[in-house]
ROPAGU-238911 format. One line per field, with one value per residue (C-alpha): z, x, y; residue in one letter. Coordinates in steps of 0.001 Angstrom, whole numbers, plus 500000, padded with zeros to 6 digits. Example, Ala and Ser with C-alpha at 12.3 -4.5 7.8 and 13.67 -1.06 7.14 Angstrom:
% ROPAGU-238911
up	507800,507140 $
east	512300,513670 $
north	495500,498940 $
aa	a,s $
***
This chain:
% ROPAGU-238911
up	535700,538798,538042,534398,535574,538126,535589,533232,535949,536522,532911,533106,530792,532085,532863,531574,535005,534753,531577,531980,534947,532694,530153,532982,534105,530212,529605,527717,524623,525005,528785,527926,526470,529027,529801,527920,524558,522374,520733,517621,517396,514154,514604,518238,516565,517726,514687,515882,518848,518537,521304,523023,525754,528469,527367,529934,528703,531131,528995,525651,523058,521538,518722,516665,512841,510124,506456,503566,500149,497502,493936,491185,488036,485118,482819,479200,477782,474315,471727,470726,466907,466466,467828,465518,462473,463279,463506,460243,458606,459715,459126,456318,455800,455061,456272,454099,450675,449246,448037,445000,443405,439833,439876,436572,436470,435327,436343,438656,441111,440424,443587,445629,444684,446008,449243,450257,452696,454564,456597,459477,461727,461626,464380,464095,467244,466345,463880,463773,461695,462106,460850,458455,459488,460963,463704,463015,464884,462051,462512,459212,458132,455711,453957,451616,450646,451318,449645,451841,454844,453223,454819,454560,457715,457155,457879,460643,463062,461541,462535,460233,461440,463504,465195,465007,465799,462662,463000,462143,458584,455570,455510,452581,452171,452931,454764,455616,453025,453200,457026,459543,462522,463035,466526,467629,470028,472377,472373,475131,473510,471551,467690,466206,465846,462627,461907,459110,457732,456103,452309,453294,453730,456240,458288,460180,462117,463038,465027,464772,465717,462308,461594,458016,456139,454966,452609,454219,453201,455922,453771,455222,458986,461258,458450,456743,455122,454896,452213,453543,452934,454613,452319,452055,449675,448546,446898,445551,442589,439884,440501,443663,443256,446006,446548,448707,449896,449521,452991,453819,457399,459149,460202,463475,465181,468525,467972,467135,463535,462018,459056,456354,453680,454073,453169,449257,447705,445138,443449,441815,440153,438907,437637,436512,435798,437467,440449,441172,443440,444324,446435,448010,449292,451429,450890,453239,454234,457455,458674,461594,464434,464578,467835,469895,467477,467161,470598,472218,469435,466960,469213,472128,469834,468368,471800,472702,469667,470181,473562,472576,470001,472491,474652,471613,470164,473245,475975,475881,479077,479175,478550,475708,473548,475987,476617,473013,472275,475368,474164,470739,472309,474465,471834,469642,472228,473033,469368,468712,471497,469064,466320,468480,468954,465246,464674,467142,465707,461916,459813,458293,454788,452152,452455,455556,456846,457332,461063,460453,458116,460622,463379,460953,459759,463390,464358,461095,462192,465871,464686,462041,464452,466976,464465,463158,466644,467527,464143,464941,468393,467215,464353,466769,469260,466260,465248,468778,468952,465600,466375,469871,468037,465107,467526,466042,462343,461398,458154,457550,457913,461077,462433,461676,464113,466701,466857,469826,468716,465091,466397,468604,465516,463372,465942,466392,462589,462605,465484,463387,460275,462284,463925,460317,459253,461931,461429,457539,458625,460755,458023,455173,457055 $
east	909307,907656,904319,904555,904934,902156,899909,901093,900264,896928,896111,896948,900304,903396,906329,909847,910801,907856,908581,912257,910929,908560,911387,913440,910784,909944,911474,914709,914150,917659,917355,916639,920095,922744,926045,928814,926768,926485,922959,922318,918925,917429,914734,913959,913921,917056,918280,921317,923455,927036,929113,931725,933359,934979,933101,930210,927772,925404,923534,922552,921476,917929,915907,919009,918143,920333,919375,921354,921196,922387,923198,922471,924315,923358,926174,925389,927625,929160,927668,929962,931154,929178,925996,926506,927057,923832,921995,923345,922459,918882,918310,915546,915818,912637,912334,909255,910822,912837,916412,916134,913148,913513,917378,918496,920232,923710,927058,927924,925165,923927,925557,923643,920515,920870,919172,921046,919414,921412,919898,922026,920360,917053,915681,912488,910580,907403,905477,901413,899780,896353,897117,899756,902484,906188,907363,910849,913306,914923,917868,918251,921099,919934,922190,921716,923241,921281,923206,921644,923469,927088,929699,933319,935241,938030,935685,933717,936570,937396,933819,933828,930330,927463,924497,920808,917228,915774,912863,914565,915737,914495,913773,913476,910173,911196,908816,908381,905824,903448,903294,900392,901812,905198,906339,909519,911814,912063,908551,909211,912406,912804,913024,916174,919416,921206,924919,925620,929028,930492,929806,925936,925949,923207,923550,920131,920102,916519,915380,911885,909713,907692,904996,905150,902476,903874,901698,901647,901026,900244,899886,902759,902137,903732,906837,905985,908349,907291,908822,908702,910200,911351,910179,911034,909853,910261,907920,908549,909140,911639,915211,915619,917279,916772,919775,920660,923972,924896,925732,924852,923747,922560,918905,918368,915275,913995,910685,909746,911259,914576,916038,916280,917905,920048,918668,918374,917612,915148,913999,910707,910578,907426,907305,904133,903888,906849,906915,908430,907702,910842,910609,913273,912639,914840,913624,914085,912698,911623,911354,909179,910746,908472,910077,906965,904310,905942,906424,903551,900565,901845,903367,900965,897815,899226,899946,896425,894980,897062,895802,892182,892284,894123,890924,888584,889831,891152,888392,886143,883590,879982,880046,882329,879867,879296,883150,884251,881658,882838,886504,885571,883940,886528,889117,887484,886693,890222,891389,888878,890984,893881,891449,890666,894364,894959,891793,893152,896752,896399,894219,891289,891907,890413,893248,893771,897268,899200,898707,895185,894984,896986,894477,891607,892793,893344,889766,888467,890642,889263,885705,885939,887664,884905,882269,883875,884162,880430,879442,881540,880249,876621,877365,878839,875902,873535,875739,875608,871944,871513,873518,871580,868506,869684,871259,874422,873935,875233,876647,880291,880347,878448,880553,883698,882200,881117,884764,886343,889683,889127,887216,890063,892405,890326,890096,893767,894267,891881,893933,897099,895549,894499,897971,899432,896944,898152,901922,901569,899492,902471,904925,902975,902450 $
north	178578,176585,178550,177196,173621,173690,175202,172316,169863,171335,170941,167255,168021,165933,167930,167359,165851,163518,162629,161429,159575,157673,157046,155593,153248,152104,148331,148175,146008,144655,143816,140032,139999,138102,140006,139266,139665,142836,143154,145105,146960,148288,150555,148825,145384,143071,141511,139926,138728,138651,136275,138512,136534,138550,141806,142970,145335,146981,149221,149235,151552,151215,152976,152970,153156,151550,151856,150323,151222,149039,150070,147250,147782,145462,144694,143643,141017,141785,139239,136656,136186,133096,135076,138125,135461,133760,137179,138091,134919,134926,138412,138496,134576,133031,129504,128780,129336,126611,127885,125759,127226,129164,127820,126711,123118,123273,121770,124783,124404,120631,119611,122357,120869,117479,116197,113346,110579,108216,105301,105184,102711,100440,098098,096300,096337,094480,092908,093381,090841,091932,095540,094107,096631,096634,098923,100173,102358,104296,106809,108808,111762,114223,116569,119321,122730,126304,129112,131573,130132,130275,132784,133240,131942,134689,137489,135694,135073,131800,130153,127158,125669,126541,124819,125771,124360,122779,125004,128012,127200,125456,121690,119617,117783,114318,112183,108524,107149,104317,104576,104210,106127,108124,109115,111048,109093,112147,113580,116262,117507,120784,120721,118652,120535,121102,121502,124240,124547,127762,126461,126292,122500,121439,118014,117043,113626,112429,109345,107967,105394,104597,101908,100914,098992,095770,093252,089849,086549,083845,080976,079133,080233,079768,078935,082127,084459,088323,091229,094589,098082,101181,103947,107872,110278,113529,116088,119355,121769,120832,121455,119558,116140,113476,110982,108110,107539,103878,102685,099039,098784,095560,095563,094236,092632,092480,090615,087091,087761,087093,089307,086745,089435,092660,095938,096550,100031,100715,104076,105375,108780,110786,114163,116181,120334,120920,119009,115735,112882,110796,107724,105639,101862,099866,096245,093475,089984,088720,084976,083835,082218,079060,077765,079026,077488,074241,073628,075379,074464,071843,069057,069728,069401,066257,064844,065727,064134,060774,060419,061062,058472,055919,056282,055961,052930,050987,051552,048323,049228,048986,052769,052702,054678,057262,057583,057934,060779,062697,062051,063458,066561,067567,067145,069177,072003,071912,072379,075358,077178,076999,078174,081091,082065,081906,084197,086777,086590,086675,088804,087348,086359,084065,081518,079279,079250,075976,075892,076478,073289,071060,072064,071519,068138,066969,067729,065937,062960,062698,063285,060559,058171,058721,058238,054895,053718,054479,052876,049521,049459,049833,047045,044779,045077,044233,041416,039708,040457,038745,035740,035150,035023,033118,030568,030707,031061,034065,035503,035903,039511,039523,036727,038798,041619,039172,037428,039508,038965,040212,043049,044179,043769,045894,048582,048555,048757,051918,053386,053134,054612,057374,058140,057856,060379,062871,062288,062932,065993,067469,066542,067861,070919 $
aa	m,n,g,r,q,a,s,k,r,d,m,g,i,p,t,v,a,a,r,r,k,a,a,l,k,r,p,n,p,m,k,s,l,p,k,g,k,i,g,i,v,l,l,g,v,r,l,a,v,i,q,t,p,g,l,a,v,d,r,w,l,s,n,v,g,v,c,f,f,l,l,l,s,t,c,r,a,t,p,s,a,s,t,k,l,i,e,r,l,l,d,g,y,n,s,q,a,s,p,y,v,g,r,i,k,n,k,k,n,s,n,s,q,t,v,s,l,r,l,a,r,a,v,i,t,s,v,d,e,r,d,m,s,v,r,i,l,v,t,v,n,y,k,w,v,d,p,r,l,a,w,d,p,a,k,e,d,d,i,s,q,i,s,l,k,s,d,a,i,w,l,p,d,i,y,p,c,e,t,i,k,i,n,p,v,f,k,d,l,p,a,t,g,v,l,i,r,y,d,g,s,v,r,m,d,t,q,q,v,i,q,y,i,c,q,m,d,f,d,a,f,p,f,d,k,q,s,c,s,i,c,f,a,h,d,g,p,d,g,v,a,f,d,v,i,p,d,p,i,e,l,k,s,i,s,e,w,d,v,a,s,n,l,t,s,g,e,e,r,t,e,q,d,g,m,h,s,h,r,v,l,f,h,f,s,l,t,r,r,s,f,f,w,i,f,l,i,i,i,p,t,f,l,f,c,l,v,a,l,v,g,v,f,f,y,e,g,h,d,a,v,q,t,a,a,s,i,g,l,t,t,m,t,s,l,m,l,v,v,i,i,l,s,d,a,l,d,k,s,n,n,l,p,e,l,g,w,l,v,f,v,e,i,v,v,v,c,i,s,v,i,i,v,l,l,l,d,a,a,r,s,l,a,l,r,f,e,n,e,a,k,g,s,c,p,s,l,l,r,f,l,t,a,k,r,l,y,r,t,m,r,f,t,l,f,m,l,s,i,t,a,l,v,l,n,i,f,l,t $
***
């Protein structure tokens, strides 16, 4: 035995005693743990330290392997009665085919062929005069009957109604007509939900922001009144009736317009080659709130022209001609800004609105007043020169211009005529 160990030492192979001695010198991985704690080592790696007061541990076991095997079981829930009902109703259901095509009109199924529309809410958010359009927030309730979605509640666990997404079933071809743009209120939400009852009746509520076309007349601007319509149309095969549920609502406005009349409904029907077109119109009238235009356009322009006329007719300095011309040009430039505002706010048409006529008349009155003052000043200068050259002998007409008091009276009379023209312009407008 000793010879064998000696031979192993000679060959460089460590003996058992040497291996034991080396193992004792090997650092313990749990040596860093203080006394009073128990360390748990998994495969030589310390995972946790549990505080155990009063317990002294001098030696730790290392290289203890622990394997945990978890058995995962999946449990499949039993489908509910409503889920089974929906699967049965949609099994073989074609959402592209109308349930009314090919059906014969009779008293028995005449109700099932009606698509009803109810305007639940309408709010005017803005009116665009340039595009001649009205932007309205509309909430509409649709009701129709799809016989393919009917069931017997007694056989379906007393379920009387279910809810589905609108893209899963057939929808009637009802759309807002005479529109420029249609936007859903909630763009990021999925399809609209529908409520289905056991008799096959379907209800769907939609909320959209619709920009309708509205033919406007601005001749009386800013005291104009516009008549517009909320339009819905249904185009489809013969056998489908389009009905409107009479439920009057109050049209609201949050723009610069007031609602002058409540909604009144009307219908238009056309039919050709088995296809019919049915339009439903909800008419309403709008009256512009003219407070802004009166106090920020009409009254300020009148006061501006009044001040300009005072400067034109009552300034008597040596540079009266230059002053009158300067006042006239400044006034016309300021009034042209109002014209630019009107051109940006309204659509270009053949007729000039009342506010446009008001500004135009004010420009004409100021221009005529400036021209008259310039002519009078030139005539008076000629009369004074002629009187000086003629040494007192002057015609009666020229003497009227040379008399300072009479000249001032004439200028004041012309000033009052100009003011009267401005006042009449406002009231006639």
